[in-house]
C-alpha positions in Angstrom: 27.4 138.2 34.2 25.4 135.3 35.5 26.2 131.6 34.8 23.8 128.9 36.1 26.3 126.0 36.3 29.6 125.2 34.6 32.8 123.3 35.5 36.2 124.8 34.9 34.9 128.2 33.6 37.8 130.4 32.6 36.8 133.7 30.9 37.5 137.3 30.2 35.1 140.2 29.8 37.0 143.2 28.4 35.9 146.2 26.2 35.9 144.8 22.6 36.4 141.2 23.6 34.7 138.4 25.5 36.1 134.9 25.7 35.8 131.7 27.8 36.5 128.0 27.9 34.2 125.8 29.9 33.0 122.3 30.7 29.3 121.2 31.1 27.8 124.7 30.7 24.1 124.4 31.7 22.5 127.8 31.6 23.2 131.3 30.4 26.1 133.7 30.3 25.3 137.3 29.4 27.8 140.0 28.3 27.0 143.7 27.8 28.8 145.1 24.7 30.7 148.1 25.8 30.3 150.4 22.8 31.7 154.0 23.0 28.6 155.5 21.3 25.6 154.7 19.1 26.5 153.7 15.6 27.1 150.8 13.3 29.1 148.0 14.8 30.4 144.5 14.1 30.7 141.3 16.0 33.2 138.6 15.0 32.9 135.3 16.7 34.6 131.9 16.8 32.9 129.1 18.8 34.1 125.5 19.3 31.6 123.1 20.9 33.2 119.8 21.9 30.1 118.4 23.6 26.4 119.5 23.9 24.9 122.5 22.2 25.5 126.3 22.5 23.3 129.1 21.3 24.8 132.5 20.5 22.4 135.4 20.6 23.0 139.2 20.1 20.2 141.3 21.4 19.2 145.0 21.8 16.7 145.9 24.5 13.9 145.7 21.8 14.9 142.9 19.4 17.1 139.9 18.7 19.7 140.9 16.1 21.3 137.5 15.6 20.9 134.0 16.9 22.8 130.8 16.0 22.7 127.3 17.5 26.2 125.6 17.4 27.0 121.9 17.9 30.5 121.8 16.6 32.5 124.8 15.2 31.4 128.1 13.9 33.2 131.4 12.9 31.7 134.4 11.2 31.2 138.1 11.5 27.9 140.1 11.7 27.6 143.8 10.9 24.8 145.8 12.6 24.5 148.7 10.2 22.1 150.9 12.2 22.6 150.7 16.0 19.8 152.8 17.6 20.9 151.9 21.2 24.1 152.0 23.1 23.1 148.8 24.9 23.5 145.5 23.3 24.1 142.0 24.8 25.8 138.8 23.7 24.1 135.8 25.3 25.7 132.4 25.5 23.3 129.6 26.4 24.7 126.1 27.0 23.0 122.8 27.1 25.5 120.5 28.7 28.1 122.3 26.5 31.9 122.0 26.7 34.1 124.1 24.5 35.2 127.7 24.1 34.4 131.0 22.4 36.0 134.2 21.5 33.8 137.3 20.5 35.3 140.5 19.3 33.3 143.6 18.6 33.6 147.3 17.9 32.2 150.3 16.0 32.5 150.2 12.2 34.7 153.0 10.9 33.2 155.3 8.2 34.6 154.6 4.7 
């Protein structure tokens, strides 16, 4: 994880969940998704931006899977049906952003 600048950063980086609250985030925070194996997976997020702008990105080594700019509040889930890699990242980029986020993820279970 690398954060350029932030005041009052308080966060957690655990298997299946990343969360933080922060003030004046200027830069990027990157989390590696800790998936047990290759396979379809989901990401469920809730982001609240009280000031500034935050960009939420999900990337594989080869491509951007999902990207969303957030200036107030957003919550949703994204399914990645064909995961060809075991390495995926969630990238949080703040532009003078204050707020918080919670991101949960895991492998999709076969039906």
